C-alpha positions, 0 to 999 in steps of 0.5 A, spaced: 465 426 476 463 433 476 468 439 477 465 440 485 466 432 487 472 428 487 474 421 486 477 418 493 483 415 489 484 422 485 484 426 492 491 428 494 492 433 500 494 440 498 501 443 501 501 450 499 508 452 497 511 458 493 506 463 496 512 467 499 515 468 492 515 474 488 511 475 482 516 477 476 513 483 472 513 484 465 518 489 465 523 486 470 530 485 468 532 478 470 540 478 470 544 472 471 552 471 472 556 477 475 551 482 473 546 478 477 550 477 483 552 485 483 544 487 482 543 482 488 548 485 492 546 492 491 539 490 493 541 487 499 546 493 501 540 498 500 535 494 505 541 493 510 543 500 510 536 502 512 536 497 518 543 499 520 541 507 519 534 506 523 537 502 529 543 507 529 548 502 528 555 505 526 560 501 523 566 505 526 563 504 533 563 497 532 570 496 529 573 502 532 575 503 525 573 510 521 571 509 514 571 516 510 566 513 505 561 510 510 555 515 512 555 516 520 549 514 524 544 517 525 544 521 519 541 528 518 533 527 516 533 530 510 539 527 507 537 520 509 530 521 506 534 523 499 539 517 499 532 513 501 529 515 494 535 516 490 537 509 492 530 506 490 530 510 483 537 507 482 535 500 483 529 501 480 531 504 473 536 498 473 531 492 474 525 495 471 525 497 463 521 502 461 517 497 456 514 490 457 519 485 455 517 480 449 518 473 448 524 475 444 529 481 446 532 485 440 538 489 440 537 496 440 539 500 434 546 504 433 543 511 433 539 509 440 546 507 443 550 513 440 545 517 443 545 513 450 552 514 450 552 522 449 546 522 455 550 518 459 556 523 459 552 529 460 549 525 466 556 524 469 558 531 467 552 533 471 554 529 477 562 531 477 559 538 478 555 536 483 561 534 487 565 540 485 560 544 488 561 540 495 568 541 494 567 548 494 563 549 499 567 544 504 573 549 502 569 555 505 565 558 499 559 562 501 553 559 496 547 563 494 542 564 489 545 571 487 552 570 485 552 570 477 558 565 477 554 560 482 548 561 477 552 560 471 555 554 473 548 551 476 544 553 470 549 551 465 554 546 467 550 542 472 542 543 471 542 544 463 546 537 462 542 534 468 535 536 465 537 533 458 540 527 460 534 526 464 528 527 459 532 524 454 533 518 457 526 517 459 524 519 452 529 513 449 528 508 454 520 508 451 523 505 445 529 501 448 528 494 446 534 491 449 534 483 451 531 481 458 538 480 461 542 485 458 544 492 462 541 498 459 546 504 458 539 509 458 537 506 464 544 506 467 544 514 465 537 515 469 540 512 475 546 516 475 541 522 474 538 520 480 545 520 484 547 527 481 540 530 484 541 527 491 549 529 491 547 536 489 541 537 494 545 534 500 550 539 498 546 545 498 541 543 504 547 542 508 548 550 507 544 556 509 540 556 503 536 550 506 532 556 509 531 559 502 527 554 499 520 557 496 523 564 495 526 568 490 533 567 493 533 559 492 539 557 488 537 556 481 540 549 481 535 547 487 529 548 482 533 544 476 535 538 480 528 538 483 525 538 476 529 532 474 528 529 481 521 529 480 521 527 472 525 521 475 520 519 480 514 519 475 517 515 471 519 510 476 512 510 478 510 509 471 514 503 471 512 499 477 505 502 479 502 504 472 499 510 469 494 512 474 498 515 480 502 518 474 496 521 471 494 524 477 500 527 479 501 530 472 494 533 473 496 536 480 503 539 477 499 542 471 494 545 476 500 549 480 501 553 473 494 553 471 490 554 478 491 562 477 486 562 471 481 557 474 474 559 478 472 559 485 475 554 490 480 552 485 483 558 483 490 559 486 495 565 486 500 565 481 506 561 482 513 561 478 516 554 476 523 556 480 519 557 487 515 551 486 520 546 484 525 549 489 520 547 495 517 541 492 523 537 494 523 538 501 519 536 507 513 540 504 513 535 498 517 529 496 521 529 503 515 530 507 510 525 511 510 520 505 517 519 504 518 520 512 514 513 513 517 509 507 524 511 509 522 508 516 516 504 518 515 501 511 522 499 509 522 496 516 516 492 515 518 490 508 525 487 511 520 483 516 516 481 510 522 479 506 525 475 512 518 471 513 518 469 505 526 467 506 523 462 512 517 460 508 513 462 514 508 465 509 507 458 506 505 456 513 500 461 514 496 459 508 497 451 510 494 453 517 488 457 514 486 451 509 487 446 515 483 451 520 477 453 515 478 448 509 472 443 511 467 449 512 461 450 507 465 453 501 472 452 505 476 455 500 473 462 500 474 462 508 481 460 507 482 466 502 479 470 507 483 468 513 490 467 509 489 474 505 487 478 511 494 475 514 498 476 508 495 483 506 496 486 513 504 485 512 504 485 504 501 493 504 498 492 497 491 489 495 493 487 488 500 485 490 496 480 495 491 478 490 496 475 486 500 472 491 495 468 495 489 468 489 493 464 485 492 458 489 485 460 493 481 462 486 482 456 483 480 452 489 474 457 490 471 455 483 473 448 484 468 447 490 462 451 486 463 458 486 463 462 479 469 465 477 466 472 478 465 471 485 471 467 486 475 473 484 471 478 488 472 474 495 480 474 494 479 482 492 475 483 498 479 479 503 486 482 500 484 489 501 481 488 508 488 486 510 490 494 509 485 495 515 488 489 519 492 491 525 497 491 528 501 493 521 495 495 517 499 495 510 503 500 513 497 505 513 497 505 521 504 508 520 503 514 515 497 516 520 501 516 526 506 521 522 501 525 519 496 526 525 501 525 531 497 520 534 501 515 538 501 508 533 499 504 539 492 508 539 491 507 532 492 500 532 487 499 538 482 503 535 482 499 528 481 493 532 473 493 532 472 496 524 477 490 522 473 485 525 467 488 523 469 488 516 472 480 516 465 478 519 462 481 514 465 478 508 465 471 512 458 472 512 457 474 505 461 468 502 458 463 507 451 465 505 453 465 498 455 457 499 449 456 502 445 459 497 449 454 492 448 448 496 455 447 497 460 444 503 467 444 504 473 440 502 474 433 503 479 432 509 483 428 505 484 434 501 487 438 506 493 439 510 493 435 517 491 440 522 495 436 528 501 437 524 500 444 523 499 445 530 506 443 532 508 448 528 504 454 531 511 457 534 512 460 526 507 465 529 512 467 534 515 473 530 508 476 529 506 475 536 513 479 538 511 484 534 504 485 537 507 485 544 513 489 543 509 494 540 504 494 546 509 494 551 511 501 549 517 499 544 518 504 539 516 501 532 522 501 529 525 497 535 519 492 535 520 491 527 527 489 528 526 484 534 520 481 530 525 480 524 530 477 528 525 472 531 523 470 524 530 468 522 531 465 529 524 461 528 526 458 522 532 454 525 526 450 528 524 448 521 527 445 515 528 452 512 533 454 516 536 461 515 543 461 514 548 467 512 546 466 505 538 466 506 539 472 510 542 476 505 537 473 500 532 476 505 535 483 504 535 482 497 528 480 497 527 486 501 530 491 497 527 489 491 520 489 494 521 496 496 522 499 490 514 500 488 512 502 495 518 508 495 516 510 488 509 511 490 510 514 496 515 519 493 510 520 487 504 522 493 509 527 496 509 531 489 501 531 490 502 533 497 507 538 496 502 541 490 496 541 495 501 545 501 504 550 496 497 552 492 492 551 499 487 547 495 486 543 501 484 549 505 479 551 500 476 544 499 475 544 507 471 551 506 467 547 501 466 542 506 464 547 511 459 550 506 456 543 505 455 542 512 451 548 513 446 544 509 447 537 511 453 534 515 451 527 512 451 530 505 458 533 506 461 526 509 458 523 503 462 528 498 468 527 502 467 519 501 466 520 494 473 525 493 477 520 497 475 514 493 476 518 487 483 520 489 484 513 491 482 509 484 488 506 481 493 508 487 496 504 492 493 504 499 499 508 502 499 513 496 491 514 496 491 515 504 496 520 503 493 524 498 486 524 501 489 525 508 491 532 505 485 534 501 479 531 505 481 530 512 482 537 514 475 539 512 472 533 516 476 536 522 473 543 521 466 540 521 468 538 528 469 531 527 475 528 532 482 528 528 482 520 529 475 519 526 476 524 520 483 520 518 480 513 519 474 515 515 478 517 509 483 511 510 477 506 509 475 510 503 482 510 500 483 503 502 476 500 499 478 504 492 481 498 490 475 494 490 470 500 487 468 500 480 470 503 475 477 503 477 478 497 482 486 494 482 485 489 486 478 486 483 482 487 476 488 483 479 483 477 481 479 477 475 486 476 471 486 470 475 479 467 475 478 469 468 472 473 469 469 479 467 473 485 470 468 490 471 463 484 474 468 482 479 469 489 481 461 490 482 461 483 486 467 485 490 464 492 492 458 488 494 462 483 498 466 488 502 459 493 503 460 493 510 467 497 509 463 503 506 458 503 511 462 502 518 466 509 517 460 513 517 458 510 524 465 512 527 462 519 527 455 517 530 458 512 535 466 513 537 465 507 541 467 503 535 474 506 535 475 504 542 473 511 545 468 510 551 467 506 557 468 499 557 460 497 557 459 502 551 465 499 547 462 492 548 455 494 547 457 497 540 461 491 538 456 486 539 450 490 536 455 492 530 457 484 529 449 483 529 448 489 524 453 486 519 450 479 520 444 482 518 447 486 513 450 480 509 443 476 510 440 482 507 445 483 501 445 476 500 438 474 501 439 469 505 437 468 513 436 462 517 438 457 512 432 460 507 432 465 502 429 471 504 424 475 499 425 482 497 421 485 503 425 481 508 431 483 505 429 490 505 428 490 513 434 486 514 438 492 511 434 497 515 435 493 521 442 492 520 443 500 519 440 501 526 444 496 530 451 498 527 449 505 529 449 503 536 445 508 540 440 504 545 433 507 541 436 504 534 439 498 537 431 496 540 428 498 533 434 494 529 432 488 534 425 489 533 426 489 525 430 483 526 425 479 530 419 481 524 424 478 519 425 472 524 417 471 524 416 471 517 422 466 515 419 461 521 412 462 521 410 465 514 415 461 510 415 465 503 415 460 498 422 463 495 425 459 502 426 453 499 433 450 501 437 448 494 440 441 493 447 440 497 453 440 492 460 439 493 465 435 497 462 430 503 
């Protein structure tokens, strides 16, 4: 029996389970007993806090009882974002170690424990001083950055202990070898430092000193708190998202203080550390657009995803994909497109979605005849495409709405045709690959029973409610809340009914899933703050304008390269946030419409996940498939090639973004779909069920470009070229066109 054919006696139907389970990272602590319950409660309360705050629910208004320690809603914007970041930092430091765990944990040495205790006391002292400042101000003390007593207290009684505890704790955490199920006092210290930063900033931002940020009159404690907060964010990002974003943020931070020595477009004015750090922890940096989105839309949809996971709806999505597409030629690859697109839209991270769905789809693709390299590449491309799939777009649409001021509904509508073109292209790519290899789909006996799954189609109701509510004009927060409630209610029609325990579990999962994206968005905020304060974004815009005088296409190509470079190794949300600050303003200066410019950089920020040499999604897929990571990334780049071409067409044909008359949009859509079909045929070398010779492939690719462009004249040229290849394939029939023997299941 070959690896692609199965004996009927051995066939067992596939039943997907566990897609909704979060993978356990190598540095995540696994607590049990009372400590585990406490951490679960922290995680659940953190997520519930956001749901309550975003919907303006006040405990006192519901119960008639005023509880002093509970915040009132709605909270002041900056305070809410500070609590949002601090809560994620505290949860993250308690759950994620500074180093990966081995097979056996070891107790830390006595000197390390002694140092941890000293640093913990310093952190507690700093926190106590922050509370004392709050008491002084509430009693009428006038706070400023000039009073010698205040300056001394902020520098030596608050700032110095905080800085020592923060940097000392970070350094010691790298050497901490505590067991996986043990609490680390070093990381408890770092969590306390995060609270101290939050308490101080909330206290000071509640005074007139809020207006002094970025000036010589800002209290020194503000800069010291921001230094500690920035270091904590960078360390948390390293723990949950790797070094790539941290290195990029470090380069930008170094640029703040070295830009004055750099030549040409990179030269920036001299900036003191006090001025920079007094401003970076405001809405011009860390508390700016990235954290604004993570504290509202992103956390809300993470909670939605948590409810879908707790109710096992994700398993149903993948089973439905298998039943719908499993029997098609190269079935598991098409299942990967369907399932990964749907899950990736909600998931928000390309690499995370690869791990969630690829663990099932990649082995099945290999089973029916795809190579390890192609199997991983298909999953990587499909998971990455989920970030451009409306209505959620992996949270990208919400960041774009925040940055541009364009209504979310307009962004979601504009994203429809590009997303369809991407998935149509990927579908044809895998279909032609299956045709070249002579594969068929999986056997009926191997797949879930479609009729049974159709009876459960009501499990799509939460997604439908979300879409309908958004386009009925409900706010994103209200629509997301309704969809979350619907997920819990729909579960009562399944064996996985969500009771109180399941709802608490859903909030716990949500808190856990939110840590990475919140840290990443805060870290991206540091970069945005650097760009804002140094003015490098404006100078980059001038550089693009200079290039455009030579060639506008050259300027756009350069912008593409910068967007991909900035996005390499970074999650989508951070990649887009940075590119939107650096690249998009320059494109707008070229005369490109605001929405088109931001879609342009958003697409390339997304596809950086499958662009060699640093392709996170491709590397994650290669880890599952066992293929060479670089070869997988090159193949995923080829499979997702349309995503690198379509953005250039936005500029030449705005109808692809739903900007035009109905007939213009319809014609652009039809011709673009034909264009990506021809593009896939040319790249794969397969047309009309025959292999295409090299010159036919070149003609097909040229025809695709003409058709995707969308003008009447170019459509006619593209159609003529396609007809030429049709004539070659059907009449001339080159020898390379032989059809391979059929492989795979019947």
